[in-house]
Biopython code that builds the backbone (N, CA, C, O; Angstrom):
import numpy as np
from Bio.PDB.StructureBuilder import StructureBuilder

atoms = [
    (1, "MET", "N", (0.943, -1.398, -0.214)),
    (1, "MET", "CA", (0.194, 0.318, -0.166)),
    (1, "MET", "C", (0.758, 0.757, -0.243)),
    (1, "MET", "O", (1.023, 1.152, -1.379)),
    (2, "VAL", "N", (1.684, 1.237, 1.044)),
    (2, "VAL", "CA", (2.567, 2.264, 0.706)),
    (2, "VAL", "C", (3.877, 3.081, -0.072)),
    (2, "VAL", "O", (4.573, 4.087, 0.071)),
    (3, "GLN", "N", (3.622, 1.424, -1.382)),
    (3, "GLN", "CA", (4.806, 1.365, -2.225)),
    (3, "GLN", "C", (3.680, 2.333, -3.203)),
    (3, "GLN", "O", (4.019, 3.496, -3.418)),
    (4, "SER", "N", (2.135, 1.755, -3.876)),
    (4, "SER", "CA", (1.830, 2.515, -5.036)),
    (4, "SER", "C", (1.256, 3.909, -4.540)),
    (4, "SER", "O", (0.868, 4.757, -5.344)),
    (5, "ARG", "N", (1.221, 4.133, -2.866)),
    (5, "ARG", "CA", (1.068, 6.188, -3.066)),
    (5, "ARG", "C", (2.392, 6.001, -3.402)),
    (5, "ARG", "O", (2.572, 6.344, -4.571)),
    (6, "LYS", "N", (3.442, 5.580, -2.839)),
    (6, "LYS", "CA", (4.344, 6.554, -2.964)),
    (6, "LYS", "C", (5.273, 6.582, -4.895)),
    (6, "LYS", "O", (5.755, 7.652, -5.267)),
    (7, "TYR", "N", (5.331, 5.739, -5.521)),
    (7, "TYR", "CA", (4.567, 5.513, -6.954)),
    (7, "TYR", "C", (3.809, 6.541, -6.673)),
    (7, "TYR", "O", (4.340, 7.416, -5.989)),
    (8, "PHE", "N", (2.149, 6.774, -7.172)),
    (8, "PHE", "CA", (1.226, 7.147, -7.341)),
    (8, "PHE", "C", (1.625, 8.913, -6.737)),
    (8, "PHE", "O", (0.837, 9.844, -6.902)),
    (9, "MET", "N", (3.016, 9.063, -6.027)),
    (9, "MET", "CA", (2.569, 10.734, -5.667)),
    (9, "MET", "C", (4.118, 11.565, -6.902)),
    (9, "MET", "O", (4.416, 12.705, -7.258)),
    (10, "PHE", "N", (4.621, 10.301, -7.117)),
    (10, "PHE", "CA", (6.152, 10.481, -7.819)),
    (10, "PHE", "C", (5.574, 10.512, -9.725)),
    (10, "PHE", "O", (6.374, 10.832, -10.604)),
    (11, "SER", "N", (4.210, 10.153, -10.020)),
    (11, "SER", "CA", (4.088, 10.141, -10.966)),
    (11, "SER", "C", (3.423, 11.263, -11.217)),
    (11, "SER", "O", (3.560, 11.675, -12.369)),
    (12, "VAL", "N", (2.622, 12.008, -10.383)),
    (12, "VAL", "CA", (2.112, 13.524, -9.944)),
    (12, "VAL", "C", (3.175, 14.145, -10.136)),
    (12, "VAL", "O", (3.245, 14.837, -11.152)),
    (13, "LEU", "N", (4.114, 14.093, -9.379)),
    (13, "LEU", "CA", (4.886, 15.417, -9.677)),
    (13, "LEU", "C", (5.784, 15.061, -10.769)),
    (13, "LEU", "O", (6.391, 16.098, -11.035)),
    (14, "LEU", "N", (6.198, 14.080, -11.574)),
    (14, "LEU", "CA", (6.671, 13.816, -12.854)),
    (14, "LEU", "C", (6.004, 14.558, -13.555)),
    (14, "LEU", "O", (6.701, 15.267, -14.280)),
    (15, "MET", "N", (4.408, 14.772, -13.697)),
    (15, "MET", "CA", (3.466, 15.218, -14.395)),
    (15, "MET", "C", (3.681, 16.923, -14.447)),
    (15, "MET", "O", (3.653, 17.635, -15.450)),
    (16, "ALA", "N", (3.949, 17.406, -12.749)),
    (16, "ALA", "CA", (2.886, 18.737, -12.652)),
    (16, "ALA", "C", (4.976, 19.206, -13.443)),
    (16, "ALA", "O", (5.040, 19.872, -14.477)),
    (17, "LEU", "N", (5.967, 18.850, -12.924)),
    (17, "LEU", "CA", (7.025, 18.883, -13.308)),
    (17, "LEU", "C", (7.036, 19.205, -14.903)),
    (17, "LEU", "O", (7.144, 20.339, -15.369)),
    (18, "LEU", "N", (6.873, 17.708, -15.846)),
    (18, "LEU", "CA", (6.657, 17.916, -17.388)),
    (18, "LEU", "C", (5.693, 18.541, -18.290)),
    (18, "LEU", "O", (5.669, 18.641, -19.517)),
    (19, "VAL", "N", (4.938, 18.918, -17.407)),
    (19, "VAL", "CA", (3.843, 19.553, -18.270)),
    (19, "VAL", "C", (2.798, 20.436, -18.028)),
    (19, "VAL", "O", (1.624, 20.218, -17.728)),
    (20, "PRO", "N", (3.672, 21.901, -18.283)),
    (20, "PRO", "CA", (3.831, 22.940, -17.424)),
    (20, "PRO", "C", (2.233, 23.707, -17.607)),
    (20, "PRO", "O", (1.944, 24.805, -17.132)),
    (21, "THR", "N", (1.543, 23.044, -18.211)),
    (21, "THR", "CA", (-0.010, 23.691, -17.799)),
    (21, "THR", "C", (-0.888, 23.198, -16.893)),
    (21, "THR", "O", (-1.984, 23.586, -16.490)),
    (22, "VAL", "N", (0.251, 21.671, -16.494)),
    (22, "VAL", "CA", (-0.622, 20.996, -15.349)),
    (22, "VAL", "C", (0.372, 21.816, -14.586)),
    (22, "VAL", "O", (0.744, 22.412, -15.597)),
    (23, "GLY", "N", (1.012, 22.271, -13.768)),
    (23, "GLY", "CA", (1.824, 22.845, -12.956)),
    (23, "GLY", "C", (1.331, 24.591, -13.031)),
    (23, "GLY", "O", (2.162, 25.459, -12.767)),
    (24, "LEU", "N", (0.893, 24.699, -13.150)),
    (24, "LEU", "CA", (0.006, 26.104, -13.697)),
    (24, "LEU", "C", (1.270, 27.137, -13.530)),
    (24, "LEU", "O", (1.591, 27.816, -12.555)),
    (25, "CYS", "N", (2.033, 26.986, -15.166)),
    (25, "CYS", "CA", (3.827, 27.619, -15.327)),
    (25, "CYS", "C", (3.657, 27.235, -16.554)),
    (25, "CYS", "O", (3.057, 26.310, -17.102)),
    (26, "SER", "N", (4.573, 28.501, -17.032)),
    (26, "SER", "CA", (5.398, 27.989, -18.735)),
    (26, "SER", "C", (6.261, 28.301, -18.655)),
    (26, "SER", "O", (6.432, 28.925, -17.608)),
    (27, "VAL", "N", (7.046, 28.231, -19.234)),
    (27, "VAL", "CA", (8.803, 27.934, -19.405)),
    (27, "VAL", "C", (8.765, 29.442, -20.158)),
    (27, "VAL", "O", (9.784, 30.110, -19.984)),
    (28, "GLU", "N", (7.738, 30.031, -20.947)),
    (28, "GLU", "CA", (8.287, 30.828, -21.650)),
    (28, "GLU", "C", (7.834, 31.624, -20.858)),
    (28, "GLU", "O", (8.991, 31.640, -20.438)),
    (29, "SER", "N", (7.266, 32.364, -20.172)),
    (29, "SER", "CA", (6.706, 33.128, -18.806)),
    (29, "SER", "C", (7.984, 33.615, -17.725)),
    (29, "SER", "O", (8.526, 34.701, -17.518)),
    (30, "SER", "N", (8.176, 32.166, -17.127)),
    (30, "SER", "CA", (9.719, 32.237, -16.119)),
    (30, "SER", "C", (10.884, 32.326, -16.693)),
    (30, "SER", "O", (11.927, 32.241, -16.045)),
    (31, "LEU", "N", (10.836, 32.573, -18.443)),
    (31, "LEU", "CA", (12.179, 33.392, -19.337)),
    (31, "LEU", "C", (11.654, 34.680, -19.391)),
    (31, "LEU", "O", (12.390, 35.476, -18.809)),
    (32, "MET", "N", (10.420, 35.300, -19.987)),
    (32, "MET", "CA", (10.477, 36.166, -19.578)),
    (32, "MET", "C", (10.119, 37.307, -18.907)),
    (32, "MET", "O", (10.111, 38.460, -19.338)),
    (33, "ALA", "N", (9.732, 36.773, -17.479)),
    (33, "ALA", "CA", (10.228, 37.452, -15.384)),
    (33, "ALA", "C", (11.657, 37.371, -16.375)),
    (33, "ALA", "O", (11.543, 37.960, -17.450)),
    (34, "VAL", "N", (12.602, 36.891, -16.186)),
    (34, "VAL", "CA", (14.803, 36.878, -16.511)),
    (34, "VAL", "C", (14.323, 37.453, -16.880)),
    (34, "VAL", "O", (13.635, 37.960, -15.994)),
    (35, "GLN", "N", (13.996, 38.101, -18.294)),
    (35, "GLN", "CA", (14.560, 39.137, -19.339)),
    (35, "GLN", "C", (14.192, 39.969, -18.593)),
    (35, "GLN", "O", (15.197, 40.627, -18.325)),
    (36, "ASN", "N", (13.211, 40.432, -17.984)),
    (36, "ASN", "CA", (12.408, 41.355, -17.590)),
    (36, "ASN", "C", (13.569, 42.058, -16.267)),
    (36, "ASN", "O", (13.967, 43.219, -16.168)),
    (37, "ARG", "N", (13.801, 41.163, -15.606)),
    (37, "ARG", "CA", (14.488, 41.637, -14.232)),
    (37, "ARG", "C", (15.600, 42.458, -14.975)),
    (37, "ARG", "O", (15.773, 43.675, -14.914)),
    (38, "LEU", "N", (16.441, 41.371, -15.817)),
    (38, "LEU", "CA", (17.582, 41.601, -16.251)),
    (38, "LEU", "C", (17.755, 43.120, -17.404)),
    (38, "LEU", "O", (18.875, 43.543, -17.693)),
    (39, "ILE", "N", (16.718, 43.647, -17.835)),
    (39, "ILE", "CA", (16.668, 44.385, -18.654)),
    (39, "ILE", "C", (16.391, 45.489, -17.938)),
    (39, "ILE", "O", (17.056, 46.524, -17.980)),
    (40, "GLY", "N", (15.459, 45.312, -17.300)),
    (40, "GLY", "CA", (14.293, 46.943, -16.608)),
    (40, "GLY", "C", (15.480, 46.996, -15.107)),
    (40, "GLY", "O", (15.508, 48.128, -14.625)),
    (41, "THR", "N", (16.485, 45.874, -14.294)),
    (41, "THR", "CA", (17.415, 46.008, -13.376)),
    (41, "THR", "C", (18.207, 46.088, -13.483)),
    (41, "THR", "O", (18.711, 47.192, -13.278)),
    (42, "ILE", "N", (19.224, 44.692, -14.008)),
    (42, "ILE", "CA", (20.514, 44.582, -13.079)),
    (42, "ILE", "C", (21.294, 45.906, -14.792)),
    (42, "ILE", "O", (21.970, 46.925, -14.647)),
    (43, "LEU", "N", (20.907, 45.401, -15.878)),
    (43, "LEU", "CA", (21.216, 46.381, -16.858)),
    (43, "LEU", "C", (22.088, 47.494, -16.482)),
    (43, "LEU", "O", (23.311, 47.593, -16.376)),
    (44, "PRO", "N", (20.664, 48.680, -16.231)),
    (44, "PRO", "CA", (20.794, 50.047, -15.584)),
    (44, "PRO", "C", (22.145, 49.960, -14.483)),
    (44, "PRO", "O", (23.257, 50.472, -14.622)),
    (45, "LEU", "N", (21.546, 49.006, -13.192)),
    (45, "LEU", "CA", (22.484, 49.243, -12.536)),
    (45, "LEU", "C", (23.490, 48.658, -12.966)),
    (45, "LEU", "O", (23.241, 47.697, -12.239)),
    (46, "ALA", "N", (24.420, 48.338, -13.488)),
    (46, "ALA", "CA", (25.672, 48.229, -13.875)),
    (46, "ALA", "C", (26.069, 49.220, -14.496)),
    (46, "ALA", "O", (26.984, 49.909, -14.045)),
    (47, "ALA", "N", (25.258, 49.588, -16.055)),
    (47, "ALA", "CA", (25.617, 50.316, -16.642)),
    (47, "ALA", "C", (25.947, 52.415, -15.250)),
    (47, "ALA", "O", (26.638, 53.418, -15.429)),
    (48, "ILE", "N", (25.026, 51.994, -14.174)),
    (48, "ILE", "CA", (25.402, 53.513, -12.983)),
    (48, "ILE", "C", (26.461, 52.805, -12.453)),
    (48, "ILE", "O", (27.435, 53.558, -12.443)),
    (49, "LEU", "N", (26.764, 51.629, -11.970)),
    (49, "LEU", "CA", (28.161, 51.497, -11.711)),
    (49, "LEU", "C", (29.389, 51.580, -12.155)),
    (49, "LEU", "O", (30.437, 51.724, -11.526)),
    (50, "GLY", "N", (29.090, 51.426, -13.892)),
    (50, "GLY", "CA", (30.610, 51.513, -14.019)),
    (50, "GLY", "C", (29.969, 53.161, -14.710)),
    (50, "GLY", "O", (30.286, 52.976, -15.885)),
    (51, "LEU", "N", (29.576, 53.991, -14.701)),
    (51, "LEU", "CA", (29.910, 55.347, -15.001)),
    (51, "LEU", "C", (30.060, 56.029, -13.661)),
    (51, "LEU", "O", (30.473, 57.184, -13.766)),
    (52, "VAL", "N", (29.856, 55.659, -12.568)),
    (52, "VAL", "CA", (30.075, 56.117, -11.321)),
    (52, "VAL", "C", (32.003, 55.289, -10.955)),
    (52, "VAL", "O", (32.763, 55.849, -10.166)),
    (53, "PHE", "N", (32.307, 54.309, -11.515)),
    (53, "PHE", "CA", (33.485, 53.104, -11.667)),
    (53, "PHE", "C", (34.734, 54.652, -12.710)),
    (53, "PHE", "O", (35.823, 55.153, -12.431)),
    (54, "ALA", "N", (33.921, 54.814, -13.669)),
    (54, "ALA", "CA", (34.806, 55.922, -14.764)),
    (54, "ALA", "C", (34.474, 57.189, -13.906)),
    (54, "ALA", "O", (35.251, 56.857, -13.011)),
    (55, "GLY", "N", (34.111, 58.014, -13.583)),
    (55, "GLY", "CA", (34.158, 58.976, -12.792)),
    (55, "GLY", "C", (34.884, 58.732, -11.865)),
    (55, "GLY", "O", (35.937, 59.275, -12.201)),
    (56, "LEU", "N", (35.056, 58.233, -10.819)),
    (56, "LEU", "CA", (35.934, 57.960, -10.034)),
    (56, "LEU", "C", (36.682, 57.655, -10.370)),
    (56, "LEU", "O", (36.954, 58.254, -9.329)),
    (57, "SER", "N", (38.265, 56.927, -11.215)),
    (57, "SER", "CA", (39.369, 56.747, -12.112)),
    (57, "SER", "C", (39.579, 58.410, -12.958)),
    (57, "SER", "O", (40.615, 59.059, -12.816)),
    (58, "PHE", "N", (38.294, 58.939, -13.897)),
    (58, "PHE", "CA", (39.084, 60.164, -13.985)),
    (58, "PHE", "C", (39.252, 61.054, -12.641)),
    (58, "PHE", "O", (40.381, 61.345, -12.247)),
    (59, "VAL", "N", (38.160, 61.448, -11.991)),
    (59, "VAL", "CA", (38.719, 62.268, -10.468)),
    (59, "VAL", "C", (40.484, 62.178, -10.087)),
    (59, "VAL", "O", (41.408, 62.984, -10.202)),
    (60, "ALA", "N", (40.381, 60.764, -9.587)),
    (60, "ALA", "CA", (42.135, 60.163, -9.232)),
    (60, "ALA", "C", (42.906, 60.197, -10.146)),
    (60, "ALA", "O", (43.981, 59.605, -10.053)),
    (61, "GLY", "N", (42.570, 60.880, -11.244)),
    (61, "GLY", "CA", (43.771, 60.760, -12.608)),
    (61, "GLY", "C", (44.623, 59.437, -13.175)),
    (61, "GLY", "O", (45.837, 59.333, -13.353)),
    (62, "SER", "N", (43.723, 58.618, -13.362)),
    (62, "SER", "CA", (44.362, 57.248, -13.725)),
    (62, "SER", "C", (44.621, 57.159, -14.880)),
    (62, "SER", "O", (43.899, 57.742, -15.689)),
    (63, "PRO", "N", (45.623, 56.475, -15.269)),
    (63, "PRO", "CA", (45.989, 56.704, -16.716)),
    (63, "PRO", "C", (44.768, 55.907, -17.567)),
    (63, "PRO", "O", (43.990, 56.597, -18.225)),
    (64, "ASN", "N", (44.697, 55.224, -17.554)),
    (64, "ASN", "CA", (43.611, 54.343, -17.924)),
    (64, "ASN", "C", (41.515, 55.107, -17.567)),
    (64, "ASN", "O", (40.393, 54.606, -17.654)),
    (65, "ALA", "N", (41.929, 56.122, -17.279)),
    (65, "ALA", "CA", (40.722, 57.088, -17.262)),
    (65, "ALA", "C", (39.730, 56.807, -18.754)),
    (65, "ALA", "O", (38.896, 55.913, -18.901)),
    (66, "LYS", "N", (40.112, 57.827, -19.716)),
    (66, "LYS", "CA", (39.459, 57.622, -21.308)),
    (66, "LYS", "C", (39.158, 56.465, -21.361)),
    (66, "LYS", "O", (37.940, 56.367, -21.216)),
    (67, "SER", "N", (39.852, 55.078, -21.557)),
    (67, "SER", "CA", (39.408, 54.054, -21.839)),
    (67, "SER", "C", (37.908, 53.563, -20.969)),
    (67, "SER", "O", (36.890, 53.150, -21.524)),
    (68, "HIS", "N", (38.095, 53.732, -19.549)),
    (68, "HIS", "CA", (37.246, 53.735, -18.436)),
    (68, "HIS", "C", (35.964, 54.428, -18.350)),
    (68, "HIS", "O", (34.828, 54.018, -18.110)),
    (69, "LEU", "N", (36.399, 55.489, -18.587)),
    (69, "LEU", "CA", (35.393, 56.427, -19.338)),
    (69, "LEU", "C", (34.053, 56.056, -21.180)),
    (69, "LEU", "O", (32.844, 56.232, -21.328)),
    (70, "MET", "N", (35.193, 55.504, -22.187)),
    (70, "MET", "CA", (34.249, 55.142, -23.100)),
    (70, "MET", "C", (33.517, 53.926, -22.776)),
    (70, "MET", "O", (32.417, 53.497, -23.125)),
    (71, "LEU", "N", (34.264, 53.572, -22.154)),
    (71, "LEU", "CA", (33.446, 52.089, -21.728)),
    (71, "LEU", "C", (32.326, 52.309, -21.307)),
    (71, "LEU", "O", (31.328, 52.344, -22.027)),
    (72, "ALA", "N", (32.333, 52.528, -19.798)),
    (72, "ALA", "CA", (31.094, 53.367, -19.224)),
    (72, "ALA", "C", (30.154, 53.836, -20.431)),
    (72, "ALA", "O", (28.978, 53.516, -20.604)),
    (73, "ILE", "N", (30.782, 54.497, -21.060)),
    (73, "ILE", "CA", (29.314, 54.793, -21.850)),
    (73, "ILE", "C", (28.489, 54.612, -23.040)),
    (73, "ILE", "O", (27.510, 55.011, -23.671)),
    (74, "LEU", "N", (30.090, 53.224, -22.939)),
    (74, "LEU", "CA", (29.135, 52.403, -24.340)),
    (74, "LEU", "C", (28.429, 51.312, -23.566)),
    (74, "LEU", "O", (27.547, 50.781, -24.242)),
    (75, "GLY", "N", (28.610, 50.645, -21.899)),
    (75, "GLY", "CA", (27.904, 49.821, -21.561)),
    (75, "GLY", "C", (26.681, 51.124, -20.834)),
    (75, "GLY", "O", (25.805, 50.438, -20.308)),
    (76, "ALA", "N", (26.538, 51.733, -20.751)),
    (76, "ALA", "CA", (25.396, 52.489, -20.296)),
    (76, "ALA", "C", (24.152, 52.809, -21.879)),
    (76, "ALA", "O", (23.059, 52.311, -22.148)),
    (77, "VAL", "N", (24.646, 53.408, -22.295)),
    (77, "VAL", "CA", (24.337, 53.422, -24.046)),
    (77, "VAL", "C", (23.454, 51.664, -24.215)),
    (77, "VAL", "O", (22.284, 51.315, -24.371)),
    (78, "VAL", "N", (24.456, 51.118, -24.111)),
    (78, "VAL", "CA", (24.186, 49.489, -24.369)),
    (78, "VAL", "C", (22.414, 48.072, -23.168)),
    (78, "VAL", "O", (21.657, 47.127, -23.389)),
    (79, "GLY", "N", (22.890, 49.205, -21.858)),
    (79, "GLY", "CA", (21.458, 48.913, -20.310)),
    (79, "GLY", "C", (20.783, 49.916, -19.938)),
    (79, "GLY", "O", (20.184, 50.033, -18.869)),
    (80, "PHE", "N", (20.861, 50.761, -20.895)),
    (80, "PHE", "CA", (19.324, 52.007, -20.982)),
    (80, "PHE", "C", (18.830, 51.686, -22.695)),
    (80, "PHE", "O", (17.695, 51.913, -23.113)),
    (81, "GLY", "N", (19.573, 51.314, -23.241)),
    (81, "GLY", "CA", (18.638, 50.959, -24.397)),
    (81, "GLY", "C", (18.740, 49.542, -24.849)),
    (81, "GLY", "O", (18.430, 49.248, -26.004)),
    (82, "ALA", "N", (19.203, 48.555, -23.907)),
    (82, "ALA", "CA", (18.051, 47.243, -24.417)),
    (82, "ALA", "C", (16.908, 47.071, -24.254)),
    (82, "ALA", "O", (16.362, 46.316, -25.059)),
    (83, "PRO", "N", (16.419, 47.429, -23.617)),
    (83, "PRO", "CA", (14.417, 47.349, -23.969)),
    (83, "PRO", "C", (14.740, 47.600, -25.717)),
    (83, "PRO", "O", (14.635, 46.524, -26.306)),
    (84, "SER", "N", (15.014, 48.481, -26.424)),
    (84, "SER", "CA", (14.564, 49.200, -27.292)),
    (84, "SER", "C", (15.302, 48.196, -28.796)),
    (84, "SER", "O", (14.764, 47.964, -29.879)),
    (85, "ILE", "N", (16.796, 47.751, -28.253)),
    (85, "ILE", "CA", (17.544, 46.652, -28.881)),
    (85, "ILE", "C", (16.835, 45.303, -28.821)),
    (85, "ILE", "O", (16.501, 44.617, -29.788)),
    (86, "VAL", "N", (16.638, 45.002, -27.365)),
    (86, "VAL", "CA", (15.271, 43.631, -27.125)),
    (86, "VAL", "C", (14.315, 43.578, -28.307)),
    (86, "VAL", "O", (14.321, 42.558, -28.995)),
    (87, "SER", "N", (13.758, 44.256, -28.512)),
    (87, "SER", "CA", (12.441, 44.453, -29.096)),
    (87, "SER", "C", (12.645, 44.560, -30.550)),
    (87, "SER", "O", (11.837, 44.079, -31.344)),
    (88, "TRP", "N", (13.777, 45.221, -30.934)),
    (88, "TRP", "CA", (14.304, 45.405, -32.283)),
    (88, "TRP", "C", (14.203, 43.771, -33.068)),
    (88, "TRP", "O", (13.710, 43.345, -34.113)),
    (89, "ILE", "N", (15.086, 43.089, -31.731)),
    (89, "ILE", "CA", (15.629, 41.983, -32.558)),
    (89, "ILE", "C", (14.561, 40.894, -32.583)),
    (89, "ILE", "O", (14.515, 39.856, -33.244)),
    (90, "GLN", "N", (13.317, 41.642, -31.270)),
    (90, "GLN", "CA", (12.189, 40.542, -31.674)),
    (90, "GLN", "C", (11.318, 40.663, -32.906)),
    (90, "GLN", "O", (10.629, 39.864, -33.540)),
    (91, "GLY", "N", (11.622, 42.060, -33.024)),
    (91, "GLY", "CA", (10.825, 42.229, -34.380)),
    (91, "GLY", "C", (11.562, 41.597, -36.064)),
    (91, "GLY", "O", (11.136, 41.293, -37.178)),
    (92, "LEU", "N", (12.748, 41.657, -35.416)),
    (92, "LEU", "CA", (13.558, 40.474, -36.920)),
    (92, "LEU", "C", (12.936, 39.951, -36.815)),
    (92, "LEU", "O", (11.912, 40.118, -37.478)),
    (93, "VAL", "N", (13.057, 38.690, -35.728)),
    (93, "VAL", "CA", (12.781, 37.518, -35.831)),
    (93, "VAL", "C", (11.341, 37.080, -36.289)),
    (93, "VAL", "O", (11.080, 36.217, -37.127)),
    (94, "HIS", "N", (10.675, 37.663, -35.741)),
    (94, "HIS", "CA", (8.899, 37.042, -35.677)),
    (94, "HIS", "C", (8.339, 37.950, -37.196)),
    (94, "HIS", "O", (7.174, 37.849, -37.581)),
]
sb = StructureBuilder()
sb.init_structure("model")
sb.init_model(0)
sb.init_chain("A")
sb.init_seg("    ")
for serial, (resi, resn, name, xyz) in enumerate(atoms, 1):
    if name == "N":
        sb.init_residue(resn, " ", resi, " ")
    sb.init_atom(name, np.array(xyz, "f"), 0.0, 1.0, " ", f" {name:<3s}", serial, name[0])
structure = sb.get_structure()
């Protein structure tokens, strides 16, 4: 009796994981949540931190300050332009 119950629970769990509609989730919505988190939070934060680092490097008189500043500006453009870039690529694919 106990063995059959374990088998039943294992099969229910397996079906919930393998069939997204049974588990009330979908892989696409999970990936979209990750994409939104990356584009909305992490990329702009990384761009701001890069600009702060480049500014401090410039103020401190580092010999590589100019290259740090150029890379930080490029990172900020990519970070803040990421939603537009992603929607443009999605438009090309579809």
